[in-house]
KEKE-3310 file (N, C-alpha, C; in steps of 0.2 Angstrom, whole numbers, plus 5000, padded with zeros to 4 digits):
npx = (5003:5003:5012:5006:5009:5006:5012:5021:5037:5046:5034:5030:5042:5039:5028:5034:5045:5037:5031:5033:5026:5012:5002:5003:4993:4995:5005:5011:5002:4989:4978:4972:4967:4959:4950:4944:4932:4924:4922:4920:4907:4898:4904:4897:4885:4881:4883:4881:4891:4894:4896:4900:4912:4925:4936:4950:4960:4975:4979:4989:4997:4982:4974:4957:4955:4957:4946:4933:4933:4930:4917:4911:4914:4921:4938:4950:4966:4974:4992:5005:5019:5029:5034:5023:5014:5017:5018:5004:4998:5008:5000:4987:4986:4990:4981:4972:4963:4950:4946:4952:4965:4982:4989:5003:5002:4996:4982:4980:4982:4979:4965:4963:4965:4958:4943:4927:4925:4924:4911:4910:4920:4935:4943:4955:4960:4972:4975:4979:4990:4996:5003:4994:4979:4967:4967:4966:4956:4947:4949:4948:4934:4933:4936:4924:4909:4892:4882:4889:4897:4911:4922:4930:4941:4947:4959:4952:4957:4965:4962:4960:4962:4974:4979:4973:4973:4988:4998:4992:4988:5001:5012:5010:5000:5009:5003:5004:5020:5031:5027:5022:5010:5008:5001:4999:4995:4984:4968:4952:4936:4925:4935:4936:4924:4923:4931:4927:4913:4917:4924:4913:4905:4891:4885:4883:4882:4892:4903:4909:4924:4928:4937:4940:4954:4957:4948:4950:4942:4934:4922:4906:4901:4893:4902:4912:4927:4939:4945:4937:4924:4917:4906:4900:4892:4893:4886:4873:4873:4865)
npy = (4993:5011:5026:5041:5055:5071:5084:5097:5100:5110:5115:5104:5105:5116:5112:5101:5105:5111:5102:5098:5105:5106:5104:5113:5124:5138:5141:5140:5135:5138:5146:5134:5128:5136:5139:5126:5121:5127:5124:5109:5109:5111:5105:5092:5097:5097:5083:5071:5065:5053:5037:5037:5031:5042:5050:5062:5072:5079:5077:5081:5087:5080:5091:5090:5079:5071:5078:5074:5059:5059:5064:5051:5046:5036:5037:5039:5050:5059:5061:5069:5074:5068:5070:5076:5068:5057:5066:5065:5054:5049:5058:5055:5040:5044:5055:5045:5043:5034:5025:5035:5036:5033:5038:5039:5041:5050:5056:5055:5043:5034:5036:5026:5017:5014:5018:5025:5024:5031:5039:5052:5067:5075:5091:5100:5117:5116:5113:5126:5123:5112:5108:5105:5108:5105:5092:5085:5089:5081:5068:5067:5065:5056:5047:5047:5040:5036:5049:5054:5064:5079:5093:5104:5118:5134:5147:5162:5173:5187:5206:5209:5196:5196:5206:5202:5188:5188:5199:5203:5192:5183:5197:5205:5202:5193:5178:5169:5157:5167:5167:5157:5155:5157:5172:5168:5154:5154:5153:5156:5155:5151:5145:5134:5127:5125:5120:5105:5105:5099:5087:5080:5084:5090:5106:5113:5120:5136:5145:5158:5162:5172:5185:5194:5203:5210:5204:5190:5179:5170:5167:5160:5166:5174:5181:5178:5182:5181:5170:5153:5141:5125:5116:5099:5088:5071:5065:5054:5037:5032)
npz = (5001:4995:5003:5009:5011:5015:5020:5028:5030:5039:5048:5052:5062:5070:5079:5085:5091:5101:5110:5123:5128:5126:5133:5145:5149:5152:5143:5123:5119:5123:5121:5113:5124:5130:5120:5114:5124:5118:5105:5106:5112:5103:5090:5099:5098:5085:5081:5089:5101:5112:5110:5097:5084:5082:5069:5072:5066:5063:5075:5086:5105:5105:5114:5108:5104:5116:5123:5116:5119:5130:5133:5127:5115:5104:5099:5089:5087:5074:5067:5059:5068:5078:5092:5095:5096:5102:5117:5118:5119:5134:5139:5139:5148:5158:5164:5163:5153:5145:5130:5118:5108:5100:5083:5071:5055:5041:5035:5023:5019:5030:5024:5011:5018:5028:5022:5024:5039:5049:5060:5063:5059:5064:5058:5063:5067:5057:5043:5039:5040:5029:5013:5001:5008:5002:4997:5008:5016:5006:5011:5023:5019:5012:5022:5033:5036:5024:5026:5038:5048:5045:5054:5054:5054:5053:5048:5040:5024:5022:5025:5040:5045:5044:5053:5064:5067:5066:5065:5075:5088:5087:5090:5095:5107:5109:5110:5102:5097:5086:5066:5068:5059:5041:5029:5016:5017:5024:5022:5011:5019:5004:4999:5005:5005:4991:4991:5000:4993:4982:4985:4989:5000:5008:5012:5031:5042:5048:5059:5066:5076:5091:5099:5113:5120:5132:5141:5139:5134:5124:5110:5103:5085:5071:5065:5053:5049:5054:5062:5059:5057:5051:5047:5041:5030:5024:5010:5010:5003:4988)
capx = (5000:5008:5013:5005:5009:5007:5014:5028:5043:5046:5028:5030:5047:5037:5026:5040:5049:5033:5028:5032:5021:5004:4995:5003:4987:4999:5009:5008:4993:4983:4971:4968:4964:4953:4945:4943:4925:4917:4922:4919:4901:4901:4903:4892:4877:4879:4883:4880:4896:4891:4894:4902:4917:4929:4945:4954:4966:4978:4977:4993:4995:4976:4968:4950:4951:4953:4939:4929:4933:4929:4911:4910:4917:4930:4942:4957:4969:4982:4993:5014:5024:5029:5034:5017:5009:5019:5015:4995:5000:5009:4993:4980:4991:4992:4970:4967:4957:4945:4944:4956:4969:4983:4993:5008:4998:4994:4976:4978:4986:4972:4958:4968:4967:4950:4940:4920:4926:4921:4904:4911:4930:4938:4951:4954:4967:4978:4973:4984:4997:4998:5005:4989:4975:4962:4969:4965:4948:4947:4952:4941:4928:4933:4935:4921:4902:4890:4878:4891:4897:4915:4920:4933:4939:4953:4958:4952:4963:4959:4967:4958:4965:4983:4977:4971:4976:4996:5000:4990:4990:5006:5019:5006:4999:5012:4997:5006:5024:5028:5028:5014:5006:5011:4998:4996:4992:4978:4959:4946:4927:4923:4939:4937:4920:4923:4935:4922:4910:4922:4925:4905:4903:4887:4889:4881:4885:4898:4903:4914:4924:4930:4943:4943:4960:4955:4944:4953:4936:4931:4915:4905:4895:4893:4906:4918:4930:4944:4944:4934:4923:4914:4900:4897:4890:4892:4880:4872:4874:4857)
capy = (5002:5018:5029:5045:5063:5081:5089:5102:5099:5113:5118:5098:5103:5119:5110:5096:5112:5113:5096:5097:5110:5105:5102:5118:5128:5145:5141:5145:5130:5141:5147:5131:5127:5142:5139:5117:5118:5131:5120:5103:5112:5115:5098:5089:5100:5093:5078:5068:5060:5046:5032:5037:5033:5050:5054:5069:5077:5083:5077:5087:5085:5078:5091:5089:5069:5069:5081:5070:5052:5061:5063:5043:5044:5032:5045:5039:5053:5055:5070:5064:5078:5061:5070:5077:5061:5054:5067:5064:5048:5050:5063:5046:5037:5048:5053:5036:5042:5029:5027:5038:5029:5039:5036:5044:5043:5056:5055:5051:5035:5032:5036:5023:5008:5014:5022:5025:5019:5037:5044:5061:5067:5082:5093:5109:5123:5110:5115:5134:5120:5109:5111:5103:5107:5099:5084:5085:5088:5076:5062:5069:5064:5049:5042:5045:5036:5041:5051:5058:5076:5081:5096:5111:5126:5135:5155:5166:5177:5194:5209:5208:5191:5194:5212:5198:5181:5185:5203:5205:5188:5181:5200:5213:5202:5186:5173:5161:5161:5172:5163:5151:5156:5160:5174:5164:5148:5155:5149:5157:5151:5149:5141:5128:5128:5122:5108:5102:5103:5092:5082:5076:5086:5098:5115:5111:5126:5140:5150:5162:5165:5181:5185:5200:5203:5212:5199:5183:5178:5168:5167:5160:5171:5173:5182:5172:5183:5180:5164:5151:5132:5124:5108:5096:5081:5068:5064:5047:5033:5030)
capz = (5001:4993:5008:5003:5013:5014:5024:5027:5038:5045:5051:5058:5068:5073:5084:5088:5096:5107:5110:5128:5132:5122:5139:5150:5151:5151:5137:5117:5118:5130:5116:5110:5128:5132:5114:5116:5127:5112:5099:5110:5114:5095:5089:5103:5100:5078:5081:5101:5101:5112:5106:5091:5083:5078:5066:5074:5063:5067:5081:5089:5109:5108:5115:5107:5103:5122:5125:5113:5121:5138:5129:5124:5106:5103:5095:5085:5083:5069:5066:5059:5075:5085:5099:5098:5097:5111:5123:5119:5125:5138:5144:5140:5153:5166:5165:5162:5147:5141:5123:5113:5101:5091:5077:5064:5050:5035:5031:5014:5020:5034:5018:5010:5024:5032:5020:5025:5045:5055:5061:5063:5058:5064:5056:5069:5068:5053:5035:5035:5040:5026:5008:5000:5012:4999:4999:5017:5014:5003:5015:5029:5016:5012:5030:5032:5032:5020:5033:5042:5049:5045:5053:5050:5058:5051:5048:5032:5021:5023:5030:5044:5049:5045:5057:5070:5071:5064:5069:5084:5095:5089:5088:5100:5113:5109:5112:5099:5093:5080:5064:5072:5055:5036:5027:5012:5018:5025:5019:5012:5020:5000:4995:5011:5004:4986:4993:5003:4989:4977:4991:4990:5006:5009:5016:5037:5047:5048:5062:5067:5083:5091:5106:5116:5123:5141:5148:5138:5131:5117:5107:5093:5083:5062:5060:5051:5046:5057:5064:5057:5058:5046:5048:5035:5030:5017:5007:5011:4994:4989)
cpx = (5003:5006:5013:5005:5007:5007:5022:5033:5046:5038:5029:5036:5046:5036:5030:5044:5046:5029:5027:5029:5014:4997:4997:4998:4992:5005:5006:5003:4989:4979:4969:4963:4960:4945:4941:4933:4923:4917:4920:4912:4896:4897:4899:4888:4874:4879:4885:4887:4896:4891:4894:4908:4922:4935:4946:4959:4971:4980:4983:4993:4988:4971:4960:4950:4952:4947:4933:4931:4930:4922:4905:4912:4922:4934:4948:4960:4977:4985:5003:5018:5021:5030:5027:5011:5011:5017:5007:4998:4999:5002:4987:4980:4991:4986:4969:4960:4954:4942:4945:4962:4974:4988:4997:5005:4995:4984:4973:4978:4980:4966:4961:4966:4960:4945:4931:4922:4923:4914:4904:4920:4928:4943:4951:4962:4972:4979:4978:4989:5000:4998:4998:4981:4968:4964:4966:4958:4945:4946:4948:4936:4928:4931:4927:4911:4898:4883:4882:4894:4907:4916:4927:4933:4950:4952:4957:4958:4962:4967:4965:4960:4972:4983:4978:4973:4986:5000:4999:4992:4999:5014:5015:5005:5005:5008:4999:5013:5025:5032:5023:5011:5006:5004:4996:4993:4986:4972:4955:4939:4925:4928:4936:4929:4920:4927:4930:4916:4911:4925:4919:4905:4897:4885:4883:4879:4890:4899:4910:4916:4930:4933:4940:4948:4962:4952:4950:4948:4933:4924:4915:4899:4895:4897:4914:4925:4938:4945:4939:4931:4920:4909:4899:4898:4891:4889:4879:4871:4864:4856)
cpy = (5007:5022:5037:5052:5068:5083:5094:5102:5105:5117:5110:5100:5110:5118:5106:5102:5112:5108:5095:5099:5112:5104:5109:5121:5136:5146:5144:5142:5132:5143:5141:5129:5127:5141:5131:5118:5122:5124:5112:5102:5109:5108:5094:5092:5097:5089:5075:5064:5051:5042:5031:5038:5040:5049:5060:5069:5080:5084:5085:5080:5083:5081:5091:5082:5069:5068:5076:5063:5055:5063:5056:5043:5039:5035:5038:5046:5053:5063:5063:5068:5071:5060:5074:5073:5055:5058:5067:5055:5047:5053:5059:5041:5042:5051:5050:5038:5040:5029:5031:5033:5036:5036:5039:5039:5049:5053:5053:5046:5031:5029:5029:5018:5008:5018:5021:5022:5025:5039:5049:5061:5074:5083:5100:5113:5119:5114:5121:5128:5116:5112:5113:5100:5105:5093:5081:5084:5082:5070:5061:5065:5057:5043:5043:5042:5040:5042:5056:5064:5076:5089:5101:5116:5127:5145:5159:5171:5183:5198:5210:5202:5191:5200:5208:5193:5183:5191:5203:5200:5184:5188:5206:5208:5195:5177:5166:5164:5164:5167:5158:5151:5159:5164:5168:5159:5149:5152:5153:5153:5152:5148:5134:5124:5125:5118:5102:5101:5095:5086:5077:5077:5093:5103:5112:5121:5131:5144:5149:5162:5168:5177:5192:5199:5205:5207:5193:5179:5177:5166:5165:5166:5168:5175:5180:5176:5184:5171:5159:5144:5131:5116:5109:5089:5079:5065:5054:5042:5032:5023)
cpz = (4999:5005:5006:5009:5009:5020:5023:5033:5042:5045:5055:5064:5072:5080:5085:5095:5103:5110:5119:5133:5130:5127:5147:5148:5148:5144:5130:5117:5121:5125:5116:5114:5131:5126:5115:5117:5122:5106:5101:5107:5105:5089:5092:5100:5092:5079:5089:5097:5106:5109:5100:5090:5076:5076:5071:5071:5064:5071:5086:5097:5111:5112:5113:5108:5112:5123:5124:5117:5127:5136:5127:5120:5109:5097:5094:5083:5079:5068:5063:5063:5076:5087:5104:5104:5105:5118:5124:5123:5130:5142:5147:5145:5159:5167:5165:5156:5143:5134:5117:5112:5099:5090:5073:5060:5046:5033:5026:5016:5021:5028:5014:5009:5025:5029:5021:5032:5050:5056:5059:5061:5059:5061:5058:5068:5064:5047:5033:5038:5034:5020:5001:5004:5004:4997:5005:5016:5010:5005:5017:5026:5015:5017:5032:5032:5028:5025:5037:5042:5049:5047:5056:5053:5056:5050:5040:5033:5020:5029:5037:5048:5050:5049:5064:5074:5067:5069:5080:5086:5093:5089:5094:5106:5113:5113:5110:5097:5089:5075:5064:5062:5049:5032:5020:5010:5020:5020:5017:5014:5012:4996:4999:5010:4996:4985:4995:4995:4982:4979:4993:4998:5007:5014:5024:5040:5047:5055:5062:5075:5083:5099:5107:5120:5128:5143:5144:5137:5126:5117:5104:5091:5071:5060:5057:5047:5048:5059:5059:5059:5055:5047:5043:5033:5023:5015:5008:5002:4993:4986)
residu = (MET:PRO:LYS:ILE:GLU:ASN:PHE:ASP:PRO:ALA:GLU:LEU:ALA:LYS:PHE:SER:ASP:LEU:ALA:HIS:ARG:TRP:TRP:ASP:LYS:GLU:SER:GLU:PHE:ARG:PRO:LEU:HIS:GLU:ILE:ASN:PRO:LEU:ARG:LEU:GLU:TRP:ILE:ASN:ASP:LEU:ALA:PRO:LEU:SER:GLY:LEU:ARG:VAL:LEU:ASP:VAL:GLY:CYS:GLY:GLY:GLY:ILE:LEU:ALA:ASP:SER:MET:ALA:ARG:LYS:GLY:ALA:THR:VAL:LEU:GLY:ILE:ASP:LEU:ALA:THR:LYS:ALA:LEU:LYS:VAL:ALA:GLN:LEU:HIS:ALA:LEU:GLU:THR:GLN:THR:GLN:GLY:VAL:GLU:TYR:ARG:GLU:ILE:SER:ALA:GLU:SER:LEU:ALA:VAL:GLU:GLN:PRO:GLY:SER:PHE:ASP:VAL:VAL:THR:CYS:MET:GLU:MET:LEU:GLU:HIS:VAL:PRO:ASP:PRO:ALA:SER:VAL:VAL:LYS:ALA:CYS:ALA:ALA:LEU:VAL:LYS:PRO:GLY:GLY:GLN:VAL:PHE:PHE:SER:THR:ILE:ASN:ARG:ASN:ALA:LYS:ALA:PHE:LEU:PHE:ALA:ILE:VAL:GLY:ALA:GLU:TYR:VAL:LEU:ASN:MET:LEU:PRO:ARG:GLY:THR:HIS:GLU:TYR:ALA:LYS:LEU:ILE:LYS:PRO:SER:GLU:LEU:ALA:GLY:TYR:CYS:ARG:ALA:ALA:GLY:LEU:ASP:PHE:MET:GLN:SER:LYS:GLY:MET:GLU:TYR:ASN:PRO:LEU:THR:ARG:HIS:TYR:TRP:LEU:SER:ALA:ASP:THR:SER:VAL:ASN:TYR:MET:LEU:ALA:THR:LYS:LYS:SER:LYS:VAL:ALA)
# end
């Protein structure tokens, strides 16, 4: 079976260097810990997770995968960052989280191995870090069962997103390490929707995620101009 990869070594290196800090809630990953309850509840409202088989693509240190398992799902988290996966596995052991496993494999390779195997697929904060995001979307669509749901989150590409997500978050507020995001790799909602349609995923819902730096408060809204999430559903076989 061919091994299919779609990754940027420099991007993997960024997150590998920080791997030991994934579960430090005051580290560079603090924003992920703070937004996780919002994205978890949004996913769970649209696809109640208890009893479902879920795939988390680009799981990193396991923040979302772990929380979905705690909702009663059986979760497989996949990533190509070896160190981050080891941190995820160690955290699952230390906290005795049931129902979560991790593998070092790309979405494309897993799609060849296990097509149509998952009730829900999540791919959050990952598409903007790969050379070919459309390929990941296509793999996610192949991995979910007919009628199953696929959830994405990423960052819009426009002047406001550049100001808030890169200049503000990385250089002014120091919420993220400088160089975390590259403007040219950001993805407009229309582009992501196009990738989804081409892969056979039907649009369900979009949500924006906003942040107040004074109160450190995040909330969901209809404003997708910076950070946004997209819920899709795979067409059922006739």
